[in-house]
N, C-alpha and C positions, 0 to 999 in steps of 0.2 A: 536354439534351445527350446524344448517343449515345456510348457508350464506343468504338464502332468508329471514330469520328472521330479518336480519340487513338492508335489502334493502326495504325501504318503497315505493319508486317510482323508478322502474327499468328503465323507459324510459321517456324522455321529448323531444318533437319536438320544432323546431324554436329556438334552443339555439345558441347564437352567441359567438364564440371563438375569443379572442383577444390575440395576441402574439407579442412581439417586432419584428419589421422589416418584419412582414408578414401581408398581408391584412386580415381583419376580415373574418371569415368563419361562415356561418350559416348552421346548420345541426341538426342531432338527437343525443342527449346525452343518452348513455346507461351505466348502472352500472352492472357489474358482480361481482362475489365473489372476484376477484383480480384486475380488471382493470376498469378504467374510460375511456370510448371510445366516441369520437365525430366523427361521419361519415357524410360527405356531399355528395350530389348527383352531385356536380359540377365536371366537368372534370379537370384533372391535379391539384386537390386539395389534399394535404396530410392529411391523417386521423391522429387523436390524439389517441394514445394508451399509457395510463399512469398507471403504477403499483400503486396500493394503498399504497404499502410499500415505494414508493418514495415520498409520500406526507408528508411534515414536519409540515405544519400548514395551516389552512384556515381562511379567514376573510369573513364576510357577511355584506352586506349593501342593503338597499331598497330605491327605488325612486318610489313612487306610487305602481302600481301592478308589477313593474319590480324588480326582485331580482338579485343581483350580488354576485358571489362567487370568491374570489381571492385565487387561489391555489398556495401555496409556497412549492417548491420541495426541496428534500435533495441534488439535484445536482445544486441548486441555481436558478433554473428556476422560473419565476413567470408568471402564466397565468390567464386570467380573463374569466369567463363564465357568460354571461347575460342570465338569465332564466326567461321566462314569467310565472308569477304566484307566489305569496308569499308562498303558501303552498308547491308547487313543489320545490321551492328553499330551504325552510327549511328542507324538507325531504331529498333532495339530500345532503345538508350540513351535516345533522345528520348521514346519511349512510356513507359518506366519512370519517367522524371523527371516526366512529366505525370500519370501515374496514381497516383504516390505522393504527390502534393501537391495533391489535389483540395480545392477551397475549400468546397464544400457538404457538410455532414455527412450529408445525406440520400442522397448518392451513395456513401457508404461501405458496406462489405460487410455489416454487421449488418442493414441494411434489405433486403438481398437474400438473406441466409442462411435456409435452411429446414432445420431439424434432421432428421437421419435416425434419431434415437433417440426412444423413447417418453417423453413429458413426464409425469413422475410428480408433480412439484411446480411450481407457478407461483412462480418465484423473486422476481417483482415484488411479491408479497404475503407473502413469508416473514418480513420483519422490519419490520413497520409500527410507527409510534410508539405506537399504542394498546397493542400487545402488550408493548413495552418498559415502558410505564408500569405495566402490571399487575404486573410483577415488583417495582416499588417500592411500589405502593399497598398491598400486604399488610404492608409494614413501617412505613409512615408515611402520615399523612393531611395533611401540611403542604404538599403539592404538588398541582398540577392541570394538566390539559391545556388549553392555550389555542389557539383557532382564529383569533386576531387576524390571522394572516398567511395566511388562507385563499386569498386571491386574489394572494398575493405582493406586496401593496401596501405593507406596512410594511417588509419586508426581502426584496429579490429573491433573496438567496443563502441564506435560511433555508427550511426545509420549511413546508408549510401548518400543521402541528401541532407545537407545542413544549411543553416542561414548564417551568412557572414556579411561584414561591411562591403558595400559595392566597390569601394576604392581599393580593396585588397584582392589581388589575383590568386589563382590556384597555385602558382609556383611559390609564392610567398607563404601560402598555407602549408605547403610541404616542408618548407624550412622551419616554420614555427612548430610543426608537429614533432620535429626532431629535438626541440627544446622543451617540450612539455611531457610529463609523465604519461606513458602509454600512448603517446601520439595525440593526446586529447588537447588540441589547440582550442583557444577561446572561440565559442560560438554563441549565437543569440539564444537566450532562454525565454525572455519576455520583453515585450515592447509596451511601455505605458503610454497609451494614446493621449492621456490628459496633458502631458508635458514633453513627450518624446524621449524620456529617459529609458534606459534599458538595463536588464539583468543579463550578464554573460556568465558562462561557467566553463571550467577547464580543469586540467590536472595541474599539479604543482610544476613550477619552472625547474629545470635541471641545472641550477646554478653551480652546485657543488662547492667544494672548499675554495676553489680558485675564483669564484665570483663570475662564472661564465655569463655572457649576455647574448641576446639575439635581437638585432635591430628590427627585423621583420616582426617579431613579437611585440616590441614596443610600439611600432607603427600600427599594428593591428588593433591593440586595445585603445591607443590614442585616437583611432578613427571613430570611436564611439562618443568622444567628447565634443561638446559644443565650444565655440570660441570663448576663451576666458573662464571656462568651467573646470572644476576639479572632479575627480572620481574617487571612489572608495574600493579598495580590495579587501574583501572579507575572507580571512583565512580561518577555516574551521578547526585549526589546531592551536594549541597554546604556543607562545613565542619559543618556549624551551623545546617543545617537540619539533617545531619548524626548524630551529637551529640545529638540532640533532640530525634532521633529515639531510642536511648539507654534507655530512660525513658519508652518507650513503649515495651521494650523487644528486639528491633532491635540493630543496631549499625554498626560497621565497624571493619576491621581487625586491631588488635593491632600490632604495629611494633615489640614489644618484642617477639611475637609469630610467626611473619612472617618476620624475619630479611632479607631475600633475596628479599623482595618485597618492592617497593616504591609506596606509595599510592598518587594518584592525584585526586583532587576533581574538577569536571567540572559541574557547575549547569545547568541542563536542566529542564525547567518547565514541569508540568504535569497537568492532570485533568482539573478543572474548569478554571484555568488561560488560558490554551490553547483554551478551548471552548469559553470563553469570547473574546479572541483575534480573533477567527474566526467570531464571531457575529459582532464585530466592523468592521472587514475588509469587510464582505459582505454588511454591512450597508453603508460603504463608497463607495463601488462599485455601489450601487444602488442609490446613491445620485444624484438627477437630477438638482441640483442648478447650475452646470457648473462653480463653483467658484474655481479657482486654489488654493488659499490659504487654503480654506476649505478642498479640496480634499487632499492636501499634509499633512495638520494637522491631518485629520482622518486616513490617511494611516500610519502616524508615530505613532499615539496614539494606533493603533491596536497592535503594536509590533510584527506583524506576521513575518516580515523580520528579526527582531531581534532573534526570535526563530529559524528561518532558519539558521542564522549565528551561533548561539550557537551549534546547532546539527552538522552542517558541520565542525565547528572548532574541536569539540570533535572527530568526525570520522577521520579527518585528523591527529589528534594527535595519535589516535590508529594505523592508517596506518603507521605513521612515526616511532612509537615504533617497529613495526614489520619489516618494510623494511629497515629503515635507522639505527635504534639503534640495530637491531638484537636481540630484546627482546620479549619474550612472554608476553601476557597480559590477565588479568581477568577483565571483565566488569560487573558491576551490579549497580542498584540503590536501590530501596526498594524491590519491588516484582520481578523485572527482566523481566517484560512483556511489557514494554512501551519504555522508553528512552533507555534502554539497547539494545532492538532490533533495534531501529533506528540507533544506533552507530555501532553495529556489522554488520548490512546490508550495510550501506554506506561505511564502511571500506573495505568490500569485493568488492564493486563496484570500489573503488579506486585501490585496489590491484590486483584483479583477472579479467582478460579479459573475462573469461567464463561468469561471472555475467553480462557482458554488451551485451551478446547475448540474443535472445528471450527465448530460452529454459533454458539458464543459469539463467536468471532473474526469470522465472517461478519457477525454482528449489529453488532459493533464497527466494521467497515469501512463498513457501511451507515449507522450512526448518526453516527459521528465523522468520516467522510470524505465519503461521497456526499450524505447528507441535510444535513450540516453545511456544504456549499458549497465543498469544495476544488475549484478550477478544473482538473479533469483535462484538459479539452480544450486548455487553454493550456499547462499545466505539462508535459504529455507529448506535445506536438506534435512535438518532435524529441528526439533522444538525444545521444550523444557524438560523432557523426561529421559532423553537418550543418554546412555552412559559414555559412549565413545564420541566425545566432542572433538570436532575438527576446528582448527584455528580460524577458518573462513566463515563459519556459521554465526549468524548474528541477526537479531530481530529488528533490522533497520526499517523495513517496510511497515512492520507492526507499530513501531514507535511513531512513524509518520501518521498512520491511521489514527493512533491514539491522540496525537496532537490535533488532527482534524476534528475528532470527536469532542475534544476540549473546547474548540472554537464553536462547534455546532451547539454545544450545551449552553454557551454564553450568548449565542445569537440564534435561537431556535427558529426564527421566522425567515432567516436570510439564506437558508439552504433548501434547495429543491429536493434533495435526498435525505433519507432518515438514517438512523443508527444501523438498521438492518442492512443497508447498502454497504456500509463500512465493514460490518461483520462478514458479509458475503465475500468481499474482496480479500479479507484476511484468510478465510477458509480456502479459497481457490488458489491463493499464492503458495500454500503449503501442500495441498492435495486437490486435484481437480480432474474432471473428465474432459476439460478443454485444454487446448495447447498454448493458450495465451502466455502463461507464466513459465513455460518450459525454456530451458537454455539460459545462458548468461548474457547474451547480447544478440543483436540483429544478425551478425555474421554466423553464429551458431544456429540460429533459427532458420536462416537461409539454407545452410547445409543440411539441416534436418528436414527441410521441405515441409515445414509446419503448415503453411498456407494451403498446400495441396493435400496433406495427409491428416490434418486435425481440424477441429471446429474451434472458432474463436468464441471466447467468453461473451463478447459483446453481441454476437448473433443471438444468444439466448437471453441475455439481460434486457436487450432493447425491444423485446416483444411486449406489446401492451399488457398481456396477462401477467408478465413478470414485473414490469415497471410499476404496476399498481402497488406491489408489495414494498417497493423501495422509495415511494414518493411521500414526501413530508406534507401532511394535510395543513400544516401551519404556514407553509411557504408563501411569502409575498416578496416579489422581486425587489431587491435593494441595490441600487446603483452606486451606493457610497462605499468608500473604503471602511472596513471594519477593523477596530483595534482591540484585540483580545487582551484581557488582563493576564499577566504572568505571575501575579502575587501568589505565594504558596497557598493561601486560603482559597484561591480561585480555582485551583487544580484539584481534581478528584480522581479516585481510582475508577477505571472503566469497568463497572460491574457487568455490563453486557458481554464483555469478553472474559474477564477473569473470575467472575462469580456466577456465571449463568448456569453452570453444571452443579452449583452448590445451593441452588434454590429452585423452587418449582416454576419452570418456564410456562406451565399451563396457566397459572394465575397471572403471570405477566402478560401472556398473550390475551387473556380475557380482559385484563385492565386496559391494554392497548386498544382492543376492539371497541370497548365501551367508550374510550376517549374519542376514537374516530367517529363513532355513531353520534356522540354529543356534538362534535364539530360539524358533521354533516347536517344534523338537525338545526343547529344554529345558523348554518348557511341557508337552509331552506326558509327559516323564519326571516332572515335578513332579506332574502329575495322577495318574499311576500310583502315585507314592509316597504321595500323599494317600489314595488308595483302600486301599492296603496298611495305612496307619496306622489308617484307620477299621475295617478288618477285624480288625486286631490289637487295637484297643480293644474291639471287640465280644467277641472271645474272652476278653479279660481280665475283662470284666464277667460273662460267662456262666459260665465254668469256671475262670478263673484260668490262669496259665501254668505248665506242668509243667517243672521244671528238667531239663536234660540230665544224664545220669549222668556 
């Protein structure tokens, strides 16, 4: 298919762009295969470059010969284009709708994007499973790399290489895979070097109504326990939902078959419930009535902060089992690709200082989200404005990033990255020039040949010129476990995501720059004070200090 077939009117002059907190801009609107561009000849006027894949929905309206298109974006932006001529307006709207809903992944921008920057690092090979395993192998010899899924035959949503107990052979893993949802047998997610406890994750066991069991599965998870120790299974579904799953062939671990494990149910919502919550929240943030009671009522009814609290509470429970109880844990929900990953990731941020660094957090995203099989292509297909909702769309990753921001806000000096880093990851998960978040799992990415045909997001992010934008000037390495508060009064709406288009970002940027300048100035003063102290100490050592008369 040629993009030209979808572009009925490639260019329109005298189009007026309206954006909140910016003056109206008149210029030429151009449509390309992947971008909507508005260029003005005015000096010091910022051009609009908008990826079609970032467009969630559009509305049209007409007043006489003037047409207006309201463009609603996946990053929650809303912009207005006033287009002279009804036919031109209809053609532009038709083209935007077609180009923003392309069915084929290979027609998306990452397959056409060519970087203008020098590629210093190949991001596709920055966080390989072998490299992560090396970090653990120095502390323990009880685990091994398994290549049982090399051709994605055992589990299509797992990577080719996984970390499993050394005492369990590949044949046993194949049997366990038939007993777990989607073939997602238990694998290592995190090893706590302080006490040797581990977090494992998997899909639900397929016990069904007959109480089916798998001795290989029991042996696998028992292999993670120390002598005389008990473990915890954290099921991210309510007991009622888990029991209902048995009627569909799923279920949970029977206590009679797993006597050394205590099962805990923590209900975390999924799918359309989260999507509806996001829609209500964005609607509340865009409400222009300026009525306090209405705003608070809408914010509460969205339940967004309630979902944040549920996820953080479960992550804190997981971290507490590891660090304070000295017990290993297995985490799963139904598929093990959504709420499970939220909990395993956040628990590691609480427990592991490395996960709070830039590269450590990137490794976490690779290991616990991309390689772990979170279906980004499905979950991030649409955002809060699209009318045709699909059952698999859900802001699971955005909720995770929001939880990280809540912890970052409570521990502002313990993270090497800043809020802008989290916002950037949100934006690229929904629309990007890079191939990192394309596809639903490693198997799909391999078939699409993303490593050969697209650029990795990490290749761009990890350049020094970009890293400076995402580095937290307050960062001081903290090797301790951090325990975030999950009290309702400790959780706040993430204004940087949900209200950034409803306030002047110009003033926020200026305030941030001023803060950074003050911090840099204080660092310079501190450096000078340290030099003076050293000089003073040298004088004291050599001659002593003569008292003033």
